[in-house]
N, C-alpha and C positions, 0 to 999 in steps of 0.2 A: 903278740899282734892283736889289740883289741879291735871291736867290729865297729860299724858305722851304723846309723840309724837308715832302714831300708822304709820306702815308702810303695804304696801301691799292693800291700798282702792280704789277704783275706785269712780269717784265723775264726777259728770255730772250739768254743771250752765244748770237753767232755768229761762229765763227771762220771765217776766211777768205773769200775770195770763192766759194768752193762752198757754204757755209752762207747768207751773206749776199746775194748777187744773189737767186736764185729766191724769194726771203724780198721781198726789197723791189720788182721786178718787179711778183710776183703783186699786191702791194697796190694799186702804181700803177694795172695794169692796170685794176685792179675798182674804182679810185676812181670816187664818183659826185658828190663836192660841190668839192673841193679837194686838190689836192696842192703842197705847199711845199718845194722841194728848196734846199738851200745845197751847194757843194762847192769843194774845190781844183780837181779834175783831172777832166774828159770828155777820153779821145782819142776819136778816130775810129777804133775797131777793132769788135772782136766785141761788146765788153760794150757800148761807147757806144752802138753801134748798136742794140743790144736796149734799151737804156736811153731810146734817141729814140724808140723803136716803142710803149715803156711809155708815153711823156710822150703822145703822140700820140693812144693810146686812150682815154688818161686825160681829153684833151680833147674825143673824139668821143661819149665817155658823159656829154657837158655838164660836166665837173669841170673849176672855174677851177683852170689850173695856170700857176704862177710858178716858175721857177728863177733862181737865182743862182749865177754863177760867177764867179774869181777869173780876174783881167785878166793874170795871169801864168800859172797853173798851166793855164789853158785858154784858151788865146791862139791857136791854131792849126785850129779848127775852120773847114771848108770853108764857102761861102758855100750851094752847094747843100744839106747838111748842116743847117744852120742855118734857111735857107727854109724845107724841108720841115716842121719843127715850128712856126716863126712862122704859115705857112700855116692850120697845122691848130687854131691859136688858143693855142700856146702862147707864154706871155710869158717873153722871154731875159733877163735883166738880167746887165751885167758888171761888178764892182767893180774901180773903178780900172784899165782897159784905159788903156795908155801905147805910142806909136808905136815902134818899133825905131831903133837908132842904130848905124850899120853892122853890122846884121843883130843886134846883141844887145837884148834884152829888158833895161830900164831900170829898171822897177818891180818892184826886188829886195826893198824892207823891208816891212811893214806888209801883210802879206797876209792876204785872206780865207780862213783856213786849215780853217774848220771842214766838217764834214760831217753834215747834218742833214737829216731825211726826214719828212713830217707830212703822214699821208694823211686827211682827211675829218676833221679834229680828232679823231681817236681812237686812232691807231697812229702811233707814232713810231720815228724809228732816228737812234742816233747813234752814233758811233763815228770810225777812222780810216781807213776804206778809199773810196776814190775808184772812180771807173769807168773802169775801164782793164783791159785782158787779165792785164796783169802780177801783178794778183791771183788768178791762175787756176795753178792745179799745172801744166796743159798747158803754161803758158808757158814751162817748163824751169826750169834753175838759179837765175833771176834772178825766179823766182815768189816775192811777196811775203807775209811771215808778218802775217797783221793780222786784228783784234778790231773788233767793233761790239757794239750792242745792239738789241731788240726791247722798246719798253715800252709797255704801257697803262696806264692806271688816271690819278687826277688829277694825276701827274708832264705830260702829254701838255698840260692847258691851260698850264702855263709856259712849254715849249716852242714849241708855236704861237704864243704872244703874242710869244718871243723871236725867231722866227723871220720875224715881220711886222715886226716892228721895224727889219729890214734893209730895207724896202721903202721908198718914198717915203708920206708920208701920203695921198694919195689913194690907191695901191693896197691900202694897210692898212686905209681905211677902208670898201673895196669888199668884205671879207672879212665875212659877216655871220653866221658859224656858231659856234654855243655850244659849246666841244669838250667831248667825252664825260669826263665826271668821275669815273662811278660807280666803286665798289669792285673790284678787278680781282685783287688779289694780298695778300702780306704784305710786300711789299720799301716801304722805307723811302727816298725817292729825292729828291736836291736837285741841281737845276740848277744848275751853276758856269759862268760866262763868264769871256771876257778881252777886253777891248775897248781904246781908248786917250782912253778916258772916264773914267765913274767907277770903272769896275770892270777896273782895269788888274792886278788883282794878286789875283783871288779865288781862281783855279785852285791858285796858289801857297798862300795863305793854307789852302785845305782841306788838302792835304798837309802843312803845318806843323803844323797843329793835332793831322790824325791820330799823326803822326811822334812829335810831343811825347807824347802818350798811348799811345802802341805798350808792349805787355807781354809778348807772344809772339813774334811772328814777322813780318816785311815782305819783300815780295817785289815786286820793280820789275822787269817787264819794258818797254825805252823804247828808239826806235829811234835818236834822237839825243838822246846824255846827257850834259849839260854843264849841271848846274845852280849857281846861285849856292850863295854862303857860308852862306847860311840854311840851305838842306836838307841841305849836305854835311854841316853841323855837327849836323842833328835827328839823318840817319843814325848820325854818329859818339855822341851822346850815348847813342841808341836800342842800340847794339852795346855800350855800356859798360855799360847797365843790365840785360842779360844776353838781349835781344831778337834772335834769328835775325835777322840785315838779306843776304837775297839780291837780287843785282842779276844780271837775264837781257839782256846787251847785245849789240851787231852783231858776229859775228863774219864773215860774208861781205857786209860793207854794198852797198849800192846807191852810196852816196856815201864813198868810202875816206877824204876828208877828217873824216868825221863818228867813223869808228873812231878817227883820231887825235888828237882833240880827248878823245873818252872815256878814252882811253888817260894822256892827262896827268893823270888823275885816280888810276888804280891805286896808284900806291904807296902815297899817303895812306890810301883807303879798305882794302887789304888789310892794313896796318899796324894801323888799327883792328878788325880782327877780322871786317869784312865780305866775303864771300863772293862771288863774281864768275865769269859763265859768261858765254861769249860763243858764239852761238847760229850755227852754220856749217850746216846744212841748206840754208838760204834767206837772203834777205836778210830782216831782222827791219823791220818796220813798224810795230808796234803800241806803243801808248800806253797801257798796263793797270798798277794795281798794286791789293796788298791788303793792310792791316794787321790784323794779330791774326784774330778769325776770323767779324769781319761786316762790316767797312768796305771798299768796294772801288771803283775807279772805273775808268770806260772813256770815250774820247772822242777827240779829235783834237789835245791837247797834249801835245808834247813836252817833255822836263826840259832843255830848253835856252836860250839868249839869244833867240832868235826867238820861240819859244812864248810864253814867261815874260813877255818884253817888249815885241814889238814886236806878232805876230800877231792876229788874230782868231779866239779859240778855241772850243769848248765841250765841256764834260765833263758827264758822269752822275756824282758821287757816290752809292753804292748802300749802302744797310745791311740786309743780307741773310744770315743765315747759311749756307742753302743755294746761291748764288749764289757768296758768298766762296768755299765748300768747292769748288765745280764752277772756278773759274777756278783754284783754287789746284792743286786734283788735275793739271788741265792743265799749268799753267806748272813743276810738279815734273819731270814726264813730260817735258815737253820739255828742261827742263835735264838730265836724267838720260839720255836717249836722243840727242838731237841737239845738244847742247853740248858745248865742251870748257872745264875748271876754268881757271881763271887763275892762277898762283901766286905768291908775292911773288918768289920767286928768280928765274924764269924773267922778271920786269919788271926784277929789277935788271941784269939782265944789259947792260953797256954804260950802263949809270945816268949814270956821271959826266961822259961826254961828254952826254948828253943832258938832263941838269939843267939849265943855264940855257935851252936853249931852251923847256924844261916850266916854269919859273918865268915866261920872260918871255910864254910863250902863254896861260897862266893865268892872269895879272893882265891882259893883253890882251882876252880874252875874258870876262872878268868886269868889263870895263867898256866891253864892248861894244855893251849895250843902250844904257847913255847917251851912247855917242857917236854911234848910229844916230839916238839921240831929236833928235839935232839938226837931223833933216832933217822937214821937214813932216809933222806926223800925218795921218793917214787916217782922217777920222771916216767913217761909211759912205757913199761917193760912189758912184752906179751911173749905168751910162748903159742904156738901154735899147736892143736891137738890134731893127734895123727892115731888110725887104728891098726893093733899087730893082729892078726888070727893066729889063733893057740890053735894047738893039734884037736882037742877035743870039739872043734867049732867056733867057739867062745870066743868074743875078743874082749881086747885092755885098749885101754887108751895110753898114750906115751905122749911127751913134748917135745918139740922142737923150738928152742930158742928165736927167736925172733928179734932183729939189731933193727933199732926204734932209734930215729934222731930227731 
């Protein structure tokens, strides 16, 4: 099922953990009815600890609290950390947990990469920010630059319904809340998700439609940038029409290979008149874009093979001139103050010996989703975490398989 555009919403841009965490933790702590949370990563650090206590407080308020985490991204939480939540009434579900082989995690592909929170079916958050201290500036040079949005209004009903779909039928049916859908603002918003079922290219389609209709400007800030040919072609076509296309990509990456893959495309993009900046102040983890003066998107989906073809993702597509302008002003300031422009002359240095590598790597990565697609697809498959008391007073965690359809 694809979601429709919803009018009458309020949307607020939240930049980095400094703006996101206080808002989401306060919303969770004051929940009275329900908290639904999905995330790729929770680390057992000061941010994870604050999230844990906020969830425990919500459960203490009498709210139903359901959190779903990824079995790869959130694989190392300790049994006592989890047990404290479970004993307080927080229900924890893990997406595709798998045992390590020779100390290595094997569940690499088709991850639950979404970052969604819905509180009391009235307020929702979507973005790219995980629950870890590396999203705060005091983490140091490797602190991540990232984004989320807080929304109220009719769109929350779609987000609430979609988040419930991740749970088992019994858990879905236990939610008796009617989402608050009254008019909250002037934003027109559409929920766009990618799964491994009927909506496997919905986010990509939203980008493509907006790019084909672009007339003035396009700014994309993306952490892991290696889109397929269709997206690259529409960027090229937009640039040829006179649209000013600007890319803000990683210059100080948390994963160096990510910048290496992106740079495979620089020569082609620069020759088409596309402007490229590399953000060098800190690792860029954002997944945001804007086109012209109304269309914007914020969410969890990168423009790379994992996000566009394999992972479970969630973005909001936002039509709101004021929001678009705020995001534009921020990104252009980011580019001018904290980025270095990439020139074609610089990229062509040593190109003669790198060209064959670029050619082979580009075509391998273009076909990577199809290759990875030979692996079994992960439909929403969850295991519920339970605690078992040990004689010495410690706790260990065991799993109970859930049936999700």
